[in-house]
C-alpha positions, -999 to 999 in steps of 0.1 A, spaced: 379 447 -904 415 442 -894 431 468 -871 465 483 -879 495 468 -863 493 490 -831 488 477 -796 451 472 -790 425 454 -768 391 440 -777 380 421 -746 346 432 -731 361 445 -698 385 468 -716 359 480 -740 336 490 -712 364 507 -692 378 528 -721 345 534 -738 331 558 -712 339 589 -692 325 601 -659 290 603 -673 270 571 -670 241 578 -693 253 557 -723 264 521 -726 299 519 -739 302 499 -771 335 505 -789 349 481 -814 384 482 -800 408 503 -779 441 513 -795 472 524 -777 496 544 -799 530 554 -785 542 579 -812 528 606 -834 537 583 -864 514 556 -851 486 581 -847 491 591 -884 489 554 -893 458 550 -874 441 580 -890 450 567 -924 435 533 -916 403 550 -903 399 570 -935 403 539 -957 379 518 -936 355 546 -928 360 540 -891 352 565 -864 379 574 -838 372 586 -803 402 601 -785 405 591 -749 426 607 -721 419 602 -685 381 600 -692 374 624 -664 350 645 -685 314 652 -675 298 658 -709 301 625 -727 329 638 -749 349 606 -746 320 581 -748 322 555 -775 288 539 -778 284 532 -815 312 508 -825 340 534 -827 376 527 -821 389 544 -789 423 560 -792 438 559 -757 469 581 -752 478 565 -718 510 549 -733 522 583 -746 537 597 -713 571 609 -722 586 643 -712 602 655 -744 619 688 -733 621 709 -702 631 745 -711 641 764 -679 647 796 -699 612 798 -713 601 784 -690 581 756 -706 578 719 -708 569 697 -738 552 664 -730 533 637 -748 496 639 -746 491 610 -721 511 625 -693 488 630 -663 484 667 -654 493 659 -617 527 645 -629 532 676 -650 526 697 -619 551 677 -598 577 678 -626 575 716 -627 577 718 -589 608 696 -589 625 723 -610 612 751 -589 585 761 -614 547 760 -613 520 748 -636 490 766 -621 459 750 -638 446 727 -611 415 707 -603 406 677 -581 411 651 -609 445 664 -620 462 630 -613 436 612 -634 433 636 -663 459 638 -691 477 667 -708 461 662 -742 426 658 -727 430 689 -706 438 709 -737 411 693 -758 385 704 -732 403 737 -722 402 726 -685 396 753 -659 397 743 -623 400 761 -590 425 789 -597 410 804 -629 405 836 -609 443 841 -608 457 821 -636 431 816 -662 422 785 -682 444 759 -698 442 780 -730 464 806 -713 492 781 -707 495 763 -741 525 775 -760 525 748 -787 508 717 -800 515 688 -822 483 675 -838 473 649 -863 442 661 -882 414 640 -896 431 643 -930 463 627 -915 483 659 -916 508 666 -888 505 702 -876 532 718 -853 513 748 -840 531 778 -825 562 757 -817 564 771 -781 568 807 -792 557 835 -769 552 859 -799 539 846 -832 517 868 -853 522 851 -886 487 844 -897 459 826 -880 466 809 -847 453 774 -854 465 763 -819 436 782 -804 411 763 -826 424 730 -812 421 741 -776 387 732 -764 377 714 -797 370 681 -779 390 660 -804 367 667 -833 394 685 -854 426 666 -846 443 642 -822 467 660 -799 500 640 -795 523 666 -779 518 698 -758 542 725 -748 530 742 -716 542 775 -703 553 775 -666 557 802 -640 575 807 -607 558 792 -577 535 816 -559 542 828 -523 528 808 -495 490 810 -493 464 809 -466 428 797 -468 396 812 -454 364 792 -449 334 815 -446 298 808 -439 274 833 -455 241 845 -442 224 839 -476 229 840 -514 228 878 -515 258 880 -493 281 860 -515 290 886 -542 294 915 -519 318 894 -498 337 884 -530 341 921 -540 354 931 -505 378 902 -503 391 907 -538 398 944 -529 416 935 -497 436 904 -506 454 888 -535 429 861 -542 438 829 -562 405 811 -556 369 817 -544 350 785 -544 314 784 -531 291 755 -521 257 751 -505 246 733 -473 236 702 -493 272 699 -505 284 699 -468 258 672 -459 270 649 -486 307 653 -478 299 647 -441 279 615 -450 306 602 -473 337 610 -452 324 610 -416 342 644 -410 327 672 -390 323 706 -407 347 731 -391 322 758 -385 298 756 -356 267 756 -378 260 746 -414 253 779 -432 231 781 -464 262 789 -485 299 787 -478 331 795 -496 368 784 -495 389 814 -503 426 812 -510 449 842 -510 486 850 -511 500 852 -476 539 854 -476 551 848 -441 515 852 -428 519 889 -435 483 892 -448 465 876 -419 457 910 -403 441 922 -436 421 890 -438 409 893 -403 399 930 -409 380 920 -440 363 891 -421 352 915 -393 337 940 -418 318 912 -434 304 901 -401 295 936 -392 277 940 -425 257 908 -419 272 890 -449 292 864 -429 279 844 -400 311 824 -392 346 818 -405 379 802 -400 415 809 -413 441 783 -418 470 782 -394 490 755 -412 493 737 -445 475 707 -430 446 729 -419 445 746 -453 442 712 -469 414 703 -445 394 734 -455 399 727 -492 386 692 -486 351 706 -481 351 719 -517 372 692 -534 353 662 -520 319 672 -533 320 655 -567 332 622 -553 307 624 -524 277 627 -547 289 603 -574 269 573 -562 237 593 -569 246 595 -607 244 633 -607 230 651 -638 256 678 -641 252 712 -656 284 733 -660 270 768 -665 285 803 -666 272 838 -667 289 872 -662 302 874 -626 279 903 -617 248 883 -628 256 851 -607 232 858 -578 202 866 -600 209 837 -623 213 812 -594 181 825 -578 161 821 -611 177 786 -617 168 774 -582 132 786 -587 129 769 -621 142 735 -608 122 737 -577 90 743 -596 96 716 -623 110 689 -600 104 697 -564 113 661 -553 147 662 -569 177 671 -547 200 697 -562 236 704 -550 251 737 -560 288 745 -560 313 762 -583 340 787 -592 317 817 -584 346 841 -587 347 835 -625 309 831 -630 309 793 -632 282 773 -614 278 736 -612 242 725 -609 241 688 -598 207 671 -599 208 639 -579 191 607 -589 166 596 -563 181 567 -543 153 543 -554 151 555 -590 166 540 -621 193 558 -641 172 555 -673 141 571 -657 162 598 -641 180 606 -673 147 609 -691 134 634 -665 165 654 -666 164 656 -704 130 673 -701 144 698 -677 176 705 -698 161 728 -725 144 750 -698 177 753 -680 196 762 -711 169 786 -723 174 805 -690 212 805 -695 206 821 -729 183 847 -714 212 856 -690 237 858 -719 257 828 -705 272 796 -717 258 760 -713 294 748 -709 318 768 -688 347 742 -687 335 706 -693 328 708 -730 297 700 -750 302 663 -758 271 642 -763 253 656 -733 247 691 -746 251 689 -783 214 691 -791 211 723 -772 241 742 -785 219 766 -805 204 780 -772 237 798 -765 254 799 -799 240 814 -830 231 795 -862 259 814 -880 285 804 -853 274 767 -855 275 768 -893 311 781 -892 320 754 -866 307 727 -890 327 742 -918 359 743 -898 354 706 -888 350 696 -925 384 714 -933 403 695 -906 383 662 -908 369 658 -943 357 623 -937 341 630 -903 361 602 -885 371 622 -854 348 620 -824 316 620 -844 284 629 -827 301 653 -802 296 691 -799 269 692 -826 248 664 -842 263 649 -873 
């Protein structure tokens, strides 16, 4: 089968590199990797795929954690890394329109260079791409203040599985003319269309911010502390992690934890602090939390460098545990139910797999928990994956009992597709399938993701 006249690679090293994301549970086996540079080339590629009955797997920065960008069954990977142009910067909007392959970190720096701010941020921002961040509705560390990617997408250009080019919302702030198909594309994991351009809304830069590092006396102290701090300060982030997270970061980086002891749970809390005017309020809140027995130790940043050091203890966790091939669960429940849910989840995992090490961290201020089960150092990836698959339905059943979601921000992909019915109804899944058929009548776009084909 001859590929269209678009730049492509077929050597084994490239196929292995572009055929996977950050999961490591499937062996990549794409047929080829194609590098379009324009929307027109994407249209040509979709037309070829329909004629040849070939499957296409869209590929951004491949930083996903649910197998959404995995090509393991002879698919053609569509890499957007050559589509990196900035198409328009509208300072009046303000907004910026870019091709799908522009890294999110570059988008953030572009906005900052014009005295604007793109607020959706996460540790892999320099690796992830604009189109992929939209396709997975990326969240990150400041959802508490700024929301998800969905809240900042003003327009999309998309090539559907039928080869149609859709210009959705066109950067408008107000548009109530019929259904907003843009919102269907956001978080759709590439199964409805291939995003080629994105118009992002921007905002003014926030005031200077300070960072608190707090050590909690126990799990029951976390949510009362969150409530008190949110009432006293203008929070932009509240990121929690457990003692095991600290141990792995220490082992990987050789750094010493800034607090005198390693508490059972800690949090990095960021708040607006123009001219350090809110430091007295932060210190008052800290003292009340200590008096209440919720906090055992704490530290407030006195410089940008120190703020970055405190953030390091949250942002370095994923990289620190990566050698252990973590089996990640990106879960969410309503914020008020987080402590009860986490307690029940810890008990479940402890009973079923007492020998497995579990690392807990997450955006607890928006109800999002990351459960990371670590592969035993002497165990094989295959045996570990099999054991985790036996645990998965029990975890997701518990999520359903708490009225939560099995994917807070990383998508469903291949990893969770077989368990979607545990948190979404049969009617919902049936409608999703029907929507996919409308946009992708031949089923060529990212097959086998979100729900089984």
